[in-house]
C-alpha positions, 0 to 999 in steps of 0.5 A: 500500500502506498504511504499515507493514503489512509483516511485522516481523522480529527486534527490530523485532517488539517495537517499536510504531510511533506513527502519525497520519493525513493527511486526503485527502478529506471526504465527507457521512455519510448520515443520520449513523448510530450507526455500529457496522459499517463496511466497503467492498464496491463502496461503503460498507456500514454498520450503525447501532445502537439498539433499535428504531432499528437499520438497514443502509445502503449508499452511495457515497463522496460521496453525500448519501443512501443508495442502499439502507437496510434496517431491522433487527428492533426486537428487535436492537441492531445491532453489527459487520458484515462480508462473509465469503464470499458473505454479510454477517454482522451481530452483535447486542449482547446477543442472542447471535445473528449474522444472516446477510444477503444482500448484494444485498437486506440481508435475513436468510437465517440466524442463528448463535448465539454466547456473550457480547456482540457488538461488532466484526466483520471477516473475514480471508477464512478466518474471522470475527473478533469483539470483545466490548469486552474485550482478546480477539478470537475467530476462528471459521468460521460453517460450523463447519469450522475450529476456533475460536481466540482471541487476547489483544491486548497492547501491550508486555505490557499487555492492550488493553481495550475493543476495538470495531470491527474491520477486516482490512487487508493481513494485520493487524487494525485495531481502534478503542478504545472511548471514545478517539480511538485505534486499534491495529494488531494482529498476528493470530497473536500478538495483539501491537500493532504500531502505534497510530494517533492519530485525534484530528486528525479531531475538529478538522475537525468543527464543535463544534456538531454532535452527534458521538460516539466514533470507530468505523469503518474501511473499506478499499477494497482495489482502490483502496487507500483507507482510510475512517474515521468515527464514531457520529453523525458528519456526515462520512466521512474518507478518510485516509492513515496517517503515521508520527510517531515511529521 
């Protein structure tokens, strides 16, 4: 079980734990994509962004090349991606459309309109969770059967802005903070940050000559309890363990 993901009660609910990471393994990052969405489904599944350059890929940790790769229409800038029910869903940045995909073929099977920009996407098993670069996360059911709700993410009363890639892990929301080496763990009911994660140790491993961009991507293998982290154009994917650095 991941560290510190048990529900907090009483006075503990208002404390924010300070976490860092321990690197367990390093893996090649096939094609060093401009990572937007990143999740685990019998292997790593990833979306890479860019107008005319967006694509989806699937690969096993340790592989030097993707086992499957599919281009996204040049009209779209691919963003966050998640599995929900029997489908994959892919956000687009400014097109205000979410693509429904077949998990086997990675081909489009439907489209769903939404308002605003699309950044990060995750699933809690009942609803999809979506970020747009602000301090808000939307919960919505793509079938429209469950009413939509929103939370404002705050840390000790202060809104946390630039929420980017999302991952649902053992009842909590993990969110990268764009343009930083920091991530937060969020209570999905209150929006309160329960822990922050310092991801800067990953950069010290990367060759300074390599083209690296921001950290962006958590993928959780629930069956094996493995946590993967990567970044945009990074040459490596890391398997990490969370460690507590303060009480």
